[in-house]
N, C-alpha and C positions, 0 to 999 in steps of 0.2 A: 391405297394399299401397296401398289407396285413400287411407287416412288419411295415409300417408307422402307420397303424391303431392300431396295437398292442402297438407300441411305444407310441402313444398318450394316449392309455388307461393306460399304466403303468405310464406315466408322470402325468396324472390326479389323480392317486392314489399314488402319490409319498410319501415317508417317511416324507418329510417336510410338505406336505399338512396335513397329519395325525397329525403332531406335532402342527400346527396352530389350527387345530380343537380342540385338547385336551387343548391347552393353552387358547383358546378363551372361552371354557366351564369353565375352572378354574377361569379365570378372571371374567366371568359373575357371577359365584357362589359367589366369594369373594365380588365383588362389590354389589351384591344383599344384602348380609349380612351387609355390611358397610352402605348401604342406609337404611336398617331396623333399625340399631342402630341410625343412624342420624335422622330418623323419630321419634323414641322414644325420642331422645334428644330434637327435636323440640317441641314435646308434653310436655315434662317436662319444657322447657323454657317458653312456652306459659302459662302453669299452674302457674309457679312461678311469672311471671310478672303480670298476671291477678289477682293474689291473693293479690297484693299490694293494700293499701287503695286508694280510689278515691280522687280526688282533683286536683286543678290547678297545684300542684307541678309536676304532671305527664308530664307537658310540657317539663321538664328536662330529662325525662326517656330515650328518644332516644339518647340524648347526653351522658348519663351515660353508656348506653349499647354499643354505638359506641366506647367510650373511652376504656372500658374494653376489647372489641374485638381487638382494635388497639394495646393496650399494650401487649395482649397475643401473637399476631402475631409478634410484635416487639421483644418480649423476646425469642421466641422459633423458629422463622423462618424468612427468609428474607422478607422484605416488598414487594418484587417483586411478591411473591406468594399470596399477598392479593387479587389480581384480580382473579376471578374464570375462566370463559371460556376463557377470553383473555390470561391468563397465560398458559392455556392448549394449545391453538392454537399457541402461541409463542414457547412453548416447542417443538411442532411438527416441526415447520419450522426452528427453530434456535438452538435447543438444543438436536437434535436427540432423542426426546421423553423422555428426562430426567426430571422427577418431583420428588423433594425430599420427602422422606417418612414422614417427620415431618408434612407435609401438612395435613395428615389424622386427627389426633386428634386436632391439632391447628386450622385448618380452620373450622372444624365442630363446635367447641365451640365458636369461634370468630363470626361466622355467626349467630348462634342462639342468642348470646348476642346482636348482632346488630339488627336483624330483630324482634325477640320476644319482645324486649323493645320498639318497635314501629318504628324502622328505615324503611324507604320506599325502600324496595329491595326484591329480591326473593332468593329462596334457590337453584335454578337450577345452578347458577354460581358456588357456592361452590360444588355442587354435581357432576358437570362435572369435576372439578379439583380433587375431591376425586376418581372418577372412573379412571381418567387419572393416578393418583398416584398409584392406584392398578395395572393397566397395566404396568406402568413403573417399579414398585417394583418387580412384578412377572418376568418380562423379565430380570431384572438385577440379580435376584436370580437364574434364569436358565442360566445366562451367555450368553444371546442371542446377535445377532448382533445389531447394531444401527438401521438398517432397520426394523428388527423384533420388536425392542423396540418401534419404531414410530407406527407401525401397531397395536401392542397390546395396546399401550397407547390410540390410537383412539378407539379401541374396548371397553376399559374400560370407556372412556368418553361417548360413546354411551350407554353403560349398565347403567350408572348413570342416564341419562335422562329417559331411558326406565322404570326404576323402580320408580323413584320419581313421574313422571307424569302418571304412569300406562298406558304408551303408547309405547308398544314394537316396533312396526313398525316405528313410528316416531323417536324413540330413535336410531334405527339402521340407518335410513337415515341421521339423524343428524351427525352420526359418519363418514360419508364420504362426507357430504355437507358443514360442518361448516368452513372448512379451507380456502375457497376462496370466494371473494365477487362477482365474476362472476358466470356463470352457470357451471363452471368446478367442477368436483368431484374428490375425491381421490380413484381411482379404487382399489388399493391394500387393502383398509380397508373395502370393501363392505361385503365380506363373514364373516370375523371375527366379524364385527359389528352385523350382523344378529344373529350369534350364541350367542355371549356374551349378547346381548339385550334380546333374548328369555329366556336364563337361568336366567339372573338377574331379569327380570320381574316375572318369575315363583317363584323364591325364595321370592321376596317381597310380591307377592300375597298370598303366604302361610301364611303370618303373618297378612296382612291387607285386604284380600279379593280380589275378581276378578272383581269388578265393575269399572265404569269409575270415573274419578276424580270429575266431576261435574254432577249434575242432569239436564236434559233438558226435562221436562214432556210434553211440547207442541209438540215436534218433528216436526218442520216446514219442508216442502218439497219444492223442486224447480220443479214446474209443469206448468210454463207459460213462453213462449219465450219472451214476451214483458218485463218481469222483468229484463232482461239483461240491459235494459236502465238505470233504477235506480241503478243497481249494478255498472255500469260504472262510475256513479257519485260518488258512495261510494269509488271506486278505487282512484279517483282523490283526494277526501278528505283525504284518508289514506296516499297518497303520501305526501301531505303537512303536515299532522299530524306527520308523521315519520320524516320529515325534521325538524320540530319544536323541537321534542324530542331530536334528535341528536344534533341540533345546541345549544339548551339550555344546554344539558349535556356537550358538548365540551367547551362551554363558562364558565360554572361553574367550570369545571375541570381545565381549563387554569387559571382562577382567583385564585383558591386555590393553584395551583402550583406556581404561581408568588408571592403570598403574603409571606412575610418573617416571618413565624410562625413555631413553632414546629408541628410535625405531630399530636400529641395528641390534640393540640389546634385546629387544622383544623377540625378533626373529631368531636370535641365537638361543634364547631360552626355549622357545617353541621347538626349534630344531633339536636341542639337547634332550628335551622331554620325549620327543618322537624317537630319538636314538635309544633312549633308555627302554622304551617299550619294545623297540625292535631287538634289543639284546635278549629279551625273553621270548618274543614272538616275531622272528625275523620276517615272516610272511607279510607283515603290514608295511614294510619299507617299500618306498617307490610306488609304482602304480598298482602293485598286487595283482597283476593280470594272471599270475600263476594260480592264485586262489580261484579266480573265475574259471580257469581251465580245469582245475581239480573238481569244482562243483559240477561242471558239465560232463565230466568223464563217467559220472554215474557209478562211482565206486561204492558198492553197498557196505563195505567194511569201514566206511568213514565214521568218525566219532561225532556224535551230536554235541558233546561238550566242546570239542575243538572248533566246530563251526560257530557255535554261540560265542565262544571266546574270541574268535576272529572278528565277529561282528562288533563286539564292544571295543576291542582293541583298535580296529580300523577307524571306527567313528571318533574315538577319543584322540588317536594319533593325528587324524586329518584335521581335527579341531585345533590341535596344537600347531601343526604346520601352517595351515592357511589362516586360522584365526589370529595368529600372532603377527601376520603381515607377510608371510611367505608367498612366493609366486607359484601358483598352481591352481588346479580346478577341483571342485567338489563333486563333479558329475560322475567321473570314473569311480571314486570311492563309494558313491551311492550304489553303483552297479555291484561292487564287491560286497557291500553290506546286504543288499537285497539277495544276492546269490547265496551268501553264507546263511542267512535266515531261512531261505527257501530250502537249502540242502538239509539244514537241521530239522525243519518241520517234516520234510519228506522222509528222512531217515526214521524219525519218531513214528510217523504213520505206517511206514513199511514194517516196523518192528511190532506194532500193536494192533494193526487192523488186519482182518482176514485177507488171505492171499487173493481172494476174488476181486478185491479193489484194484489189484495190479499197480500199486504205487511205485513210481519211479522218482528217486531223489533228484536225478538230473533234471527231470521235467519240472519239479517243484523249484529247483534252483533257478531255472530259466524264467519261469513265471514270476518268481520272487524278485528277480532283477527288474522285470517290467513293472511290477506293482510298486517297487520302491522308487523308480524314476517317476512314475505317474504321481505318486503321493508326495515325495519330497521336492521334486523339481517342477511339478505341475504340468507335465507334458504327456498325457495319457496316449494320444495318437502316436507320437514319436516313440514312446516306450514299447507299444505293442509291435510296431514294425521293426524297431531297432533290434530287439532281442532275436527276432526271426532272422534278420539279415546278418548279425554278427556271429550267430551260431550255425547258420545254414539250415535251420530247422523251421519250417513253416507249418508244422502239423499241430502246434499248440496255440494257435490263434484264439480258439474259443475260450480256454481257461485264462489266457492272457487278457482277453477282453473283459472277462468276468472279474478277475482280481483287480485289474487296473480301474475298472468302473467303481468298484466298492472302495478301494483305497484312496482314489482321487476324491470321491464324494465325501468320505468320512474325515479326510484331512483338510477340508476347506478352511482357508485362513492360515495354513501352515506352508511356508516355502523357504527353501535355502537362499533364495535370491531376494534381497531387499528391494532391488530396482524394479521388480515385476509390479505392475499395478493390477488391480482386481479385474477391471473390465475396460472396454474401449471408451466408455463415458468418463472413466477415471484418468485417462491419459491426456496430458496437455496437448498432444497431437490432434485429438478429436474434439477438443473443447471449443475451438474457434468457430 
């Protein structure tokens, strides 16, 4: 017994464990710096495009940005790497964690051109791929095994999300939850993801501060058991909202794939259609973080019709931007869609339920964001923690758990990411 104990302790402090620890810290530090540079690039892109003269000609701006981004990726990198998180997940399952180094500069600039010009997409897809590329490059430079490369690629992917969203715990969980559409997780990547995310977030915060991504001044709380009833209705609304988003995205993607046009023509058409929607509803252009902030401010005078309209417009515009081949993520638009639906449901309940329910539209918006991520991206644990971290509000964990559980369960088989496999047994990595 005594020798077994000593053996276990020695095994726990093995040389390889120490190596993983050091490698994860290195990847976290490099990814943090990469995301800092990316964040400065985003700021420059926003400034450059916002400085252009006003006018109806701006309807063409998303098409121009998408075209420039597409041509950049086409020139310097394979188009396969145009997809952000999907490409990273595919690299994990099918390519032993190999992500080409050219992704780092090319994907960064292409995504800023696409989104800053008004394309309806997010920066998290690119940033997960940037983090994955850092992990893959470091492991190749150190001549590590394919297994180590997969693990460290996942740690880099987690570190990217942790820094960009200023959500270190959510980023870490993302690094072991994103690979499967079921509730399976990738156990090997848990500890490296925690270490890399903590370091990456710390590096990023040294440059951009330590606050949360969004402000939530009203700080709604969950303090009434009866409120689970309207939250269960919200969960069902989120389920159908996520199915709509995924169905439209898949249909638009299939239509653009089937049509016999050049890639540059497709992204221009997608960009122009996005610009046309933006002419009517300008809030859907770019990341639409302003919509999220509006949802969280808890303005009771908000319009139900406006938030429902924002949901449909954002889902369709994102499908045009990304489904046509544009460079950008579908994760941040999912947060916008969930927040819009949540705010609409909250406003409706506030209007028609007795005051004793104490309904807060801001609370419903926040929980709606979590439910939508759980349902459409298949990351319930990440979703619960992320909305708490990005809003600075940890008092809605119970309804977030409840809504995420229902929406994740009922949308089994639906996912925005094609490269996710259902379970560990389904992955080529674990078949051997």
